N, C-alpha and C positions, 0 to 999 in steps of 0.2 A: 436475049429481052432480060434476061434475070439480073444480069451483070449490069446492063439500066439502070433496071431500079434500083437496084443497091447501090451504087453510082449518085442516084439521084437522095437516097433515103440518107449517103453519109454523109453527104454536100450537107445537106439540110439540118440534118442533126451539130452541124459543126456551127453552120450558120446561127440556129438559134439558141444555139452554147455561147455564141462572142459577143452576140446580141444580147443576154441575159446579162452577158458578164458586165459588158458597157453599160447598159442599163440600170446595175445594182451603183458602178461609180458614179454616172451623172447624180441615181439617187441622192448620193453619198456629198457628193457636191454640192447640193444644193441649200441654201442656207436660208432658211425662214426667215418672216419679218421680226418673229421676237426672238429671232437669234445675233441677230444685228445691235450695231453700237447704237446708243443711248447715251446723250449730253445733255444734261441739263444745265442752264447758263442763266446768270443776273438773277433770277427768284428761287433759291433754295429748296427744296420739297420738305416740309417743317408742317408744324400744327400752329399754325396761326394766334392759337392762343398761350402754349406754352412756349413755344417756341423751340419743341423738339424736334429733331432734322428725323425725317420719314426715312427709316434703313430699311424697311420690306420693297420702299420704289428702289432705294438706290442698291440692291440686291435683287433689282431682275433679273440679271444675267452679271457673265461677271464684261461684260462691254460697257457698264454702267459705268457712269459720271460726272460729278457735279465742277461748273470752273465759275468759277466767281473774286471775289479782290476776301479779301480781312475786314469782316464785318466788322466785329470788335474793335479786331486795331486801328482803322479806319475813323471809329465815333471817337474815340481817345483823342489821334491827328486831328480831328477836326473840335474837341477841346484844346490841345494845345494849341492849334492855332488861337485859340481865342484869347485865353489867360497871356499870351507870347503877347496880343497886341496887350493888352490890357497894361500889361508890367512895364510898357514904356509909353502906354499913352501919360497925356496931361488931365490930373481930375478935375481942374479948375475948367477945361473944354467939356472932356466925357460924361461927368455928371450936368448934364442942362439946367437942371432946374435945384442945383445947389442945395442937394436934400443929404448930401455924403452915402448917397446908396446908390448903384449901377442897377437901374430896372432894364430887362432883357425883353420880350416876346418871342414868342417858338413858332417857326410852322413846323408840324409834323406831316408826314408823307402821306403814312397809313398805318394803322393803330396794329394791324394783322400783321405786318411783313420785315420779318427777322430785322435787314437793313436798315431800318425806319427805326426800331424797336434801339439797337444799337447805338447811332448817331444822337436819339434823345439821351441815352444812360452816360453817355461820353459828354457830351455839356454838360449834364447835371451835375457830373460829379466830377469835374475840370470848375465848374463855378460855385460848386457846395450846398446843392441846391436838390442834389439825388437823395433819396428817401427809397427806393427802390423800388419806386414804378415808374411805368414811360407810360403812360397813361394820360390823355393831355386833362389842364387844367389844376390851377395853382393850390388845391386841395393837396397836389401828389407830388406840393414837393413844400421845401422847407429855406429859410432865410439863409445863404451861405455867403464866401467871402472872399475877395479876390486883393494881389498885390497893384494896384492901380499906380503908377509912375515913383513910388516905392512909396506909397501911404497902401493899408489896409482899409477898404474900403465894406459894407456891406452889399451881395445884390439880392435879388430877388427879380422874381420870374412873375413878372405880371400878369401873364396871361399865354395861354400854348392852344390849337387848332388841330385837329387832323384836315389840313387842307381836302373834302371832298368837293365834287365836284354836285351842279343839279340834274348832271347825267347818270351820278355814279362813282365814278371816276376818280380814283384816288391819285396823290400826289401831285392837285390838278393848281394850276398856275392861275387861274383865274379867282378861284377860291379864295387860292392865297391874295390878290389885289384889294380882292372886298372885305379880306379880313385884316388888313393893312389900312385899307380904309375908315373900318370900321376903330381898329386900335389910337389912328394916327386922334380919330379925334374927343373918344371916352378918356383916354390916357395923356394926351398931349405930352408936356415936357418931360412926365415921368418915361418915360423909352429913351434909353441912353443906349441900347443895343439891337439890332435885331438879327435872327442867328435862326437857319433854314433847313432841312435833312435833304436839301436839293439845292441846283442853281438854279431850276424853273421854276421852283415856289420864291426861290430870294427874288428872282429878274421879273415876277410877277407881283411880289412888294413894291419894287422899283418902278413899276406903270403908276401906283395910286398915284393918285394927282396932286395926295397930300401925305407924301413921304416926306417924313422932319428932313429938311436938306441938313446934311454932314454926318446925319447917323451913324455907323457902321453896320454895315453888314454883310452875315457870312454864310457863303453854300456851302455842295457838296458837290462835285460829281467833274469839274475843271471840263465846263462846254462851250467849245469857243468863242461864245454871246458870252460868256463868265472869265475867260482871261481875256475876254476886251475889253470889256467892263473893269477890268482889275486894272487893266493897259491904262486907261480915262481917269483913274481914280472913282469910279464909280460903287464899284463891289471890293468891299473889304479883302475879302479872303476868299480860298475854298482850297478841297479837298481833291487830288487825283485818282481815283483810283484804279490810274494804268491802264484806261479802255482799250489797247494798241494788247499790251498783253493780254488782258480778257482774252478777248476776238481770235488772236492768235493763237492763243492757248487753247481756247474749243474746237477748232478747226485743226489744229495740229495734234491733240487725242484723239479726234475722228481719223487724221490722216495714217497714224498710227496705228489703231485698227486695225483700218483696212489694208494696211501693209499688213498684217498679220504679227504683231510685234507683243509680245506679253511682258507679265508680271511689271516691275520696277522698269521697263523703256516705253510702257507704255505713258508713265505722267513723267517721265526726264527726256526723251528723244526731242530733241527741237524743242526742250524747254529748258533744264538745268542743265544740259550738255546737247553736242550736236549729232543734228540728227543724218541720216546715211546721207543727204544731201547738202548737207554741211550750214542746214539753219540751225538759226538758235535767240529764244526769246532775252533779248535785253536787260528785264527786269525782271527782278527778283521775283520769285514763286516759290510758294511751299504747300506743300502735299497732308493732307491730315490724313493719313489710314485710315481711321475711325468711322469717319464720316464719306468717304472715295469723293474728298474736296482737294480740288487744284485749287489755288488762292492765289492773286496778285497782292504788292501789299501796296500800302493807300503813303501816298506824302501829301504837306501843306503846299500847297502855292499861297504868295500872296504880291506886295510890288515888289519885295527883290528878288524874286525870281520866276517872277511870270510869263517871261519875256521864252523861258526852254517848254511854253507847253503852247505857244503859239498854234494855230491851225496847219494842218497839213503836213507837220512834221511827223513821219513815220519811221519803224523800226527800221534799219539799218541790217542789222542780223537775222533778215527775211528777203532772201531771194527767190527768183525762180527754179522750180523744179522740174523734172522732169516724170516725173512721178507717173502713175498711171492714175489717168479721169473717172471720178469719180463724181456722184448723185446723193447731195446731201438736200433734208426739206429739213426746215428749219422755221418755227414759229415763236413770233412777237405776241406779246400776251396785249399791246395798246398802241394805237397806231400813231396814236400821240403823245407817245412821251419822251420827252424832252430829252434823255437822257440815250434813252434808245432810237431813235431817230436822228438825232444831231450826232452821235457821237461814235455809238453801239452799230450799226447797219454800215456807216461810213466806212469803219475798219473792218470789217466781214467781207465786204465787197471789194476793198483793198489787196487783203491779204489771201481770200480765197484763190483766186487766180496763179496766184505762185505756186500753190500747194495743190495746183491744177484737180481744185474743186468745185465742182458746177452746184451752185447754192439756187433754192428755192425759196425764198422768204412771203411770208404768208402772215399778214398779221391781224389782229382782233383789234377790242373796240374797250377793250381795259374794265369792262363793267361784267358781260354773259362771255362762259368760260365756250360755250358753241360757237361764241365768234371766234375762236382757235379751234376747238376741235371738226366744227364742220370740212376745216380748209384739211383738216391731217387726214388725208387722204393716198388714194392710188401709191401705196409702201411697192408695190414690186418694182416699181419707178426707180428707186431710188437704193441705197446703198448703207444710207447712214441718218439719225434722225437727232435735230438740235429741239429744243424743248425748253420755250418761255411763257409758263403759264398765265391764267389772271389771278386764279385762287392758288397757292404757296401747297394748298393738300388735296390740288387735284391731278398732281400726278399721275391715281394708277388709273384716269380715265384715260388716259393716252395710253400707256400703255398696253391695258382690255385692249384696244384697237389693232393691238401689234400682234394679237392669240391669232385673229381670224384673217 
């Protein structure tokens, strides 16, 4: 009897020890939500006034990165697109009232957004109207100049406005339609050119019933409808921020982190060199270590090359993988944003299955952070998070939720 009791006790001790050991290993393998990959994209965590990158947010954990495009470089590309057009234009045609001045109006997307600021600055610098401010209003510009068909002509910003809708949304195409109608009425043939921080507002301008026929207009984003408009001779030019490269890079960085890659491999595998599945983004990408930002490069699009950017062209460098399926929760700041809805989300939905990423996309209203935050939930159901905020300084609001 005593031997049986001793044997039972020994078995109990061994089982308890094994269970405890297994429990420790299981506990050690549990990844908390605060340890999961967090990728900010399209709207970089930053101060809306100074533009300073919020490095407290970017250093949330060692799996936090930003994926976007070279905003400053993109502004310069748009500026060059405009001055290159002017260089080959006929002064007698583009100067509609013959006053020897090229007058333009400017649609500003969001005065607190780094991308909008960079585009406004890029255009003003290229045309010589830059005085150090990206704020709307002619008082924030000076008289500039540009070579037009071999002749140097004065350039003046006739007016500029932040296109904010009646509902508070920024980058608002309807606001641009209304503004263009007012400009055309008030300024008449002083308007020789229209420039916009994005395609959505540019296309909005073209919807104005009194848009002056034949006046060149430039957008930014290379959305499908804008590319079609260039092909039809309606839109003069736009800038591609390589949406496929951005969308794929957002997913690829997540894939790399979830596959256990560390160090430089996180931002090179599948991006600047082939990953373990043989995939590699075709477009050029640049990594800025000081801000943990992976950026796509920009290209100008006009009548000479628009066919290269037609809808449906995808990166052949990304093929189906056999990676383990992972779930990602992704937020979009505004369901009505033209670029995100017509270009970015379709690209995400194309590439995510190829990388075996199961995306859950939730969208806000572009006005209230809560419209996104309230849908940023059920964290235990996801392996990683991709965040596109309403306000660029609200990154911490999302991260704080992952702590609990």
